[in-house]
Phi, psi and omega in degrees: 000144182280128180255110184295329182293324178292324177295316179294323176296321178296317178296319180297319179295317179296318180293323178295320178294322179291322177296320178295320178296319179297320178296320178295315179298316179301316181291323179293318178297319179295320181293314186276313187262349184059039178239129179260106179251159179275154179293333184287348176270357179256129173227147181238122179224123178054038178082000178257147180254129177243134179240121178252093181222183178296149183303325180294324178289315179297325178295316177300317179296318180295322180296331180251025184301318182299313179294321177298317180297321178299315180290323181288329179294336176299334181249014180064035172248116201257317191236146175238133176232000000 
């Protein structure tokens, strides 16, 4: 029989890990680009990072993509789009 509570616990664990990853990404962007972005503009899907922010902010992040990727690879977070 399917136990819904175990499924919900699994989802809670995954979301907690994703929130920690978002905080780490946020801190790396602030460290490298000197831009303070909110966690809600960062989404992670299938190991890819998506940032929905103003074009000027995304452009700054894109210009420093190589350095950001190096720092993110230390934590196994690989791509920024």
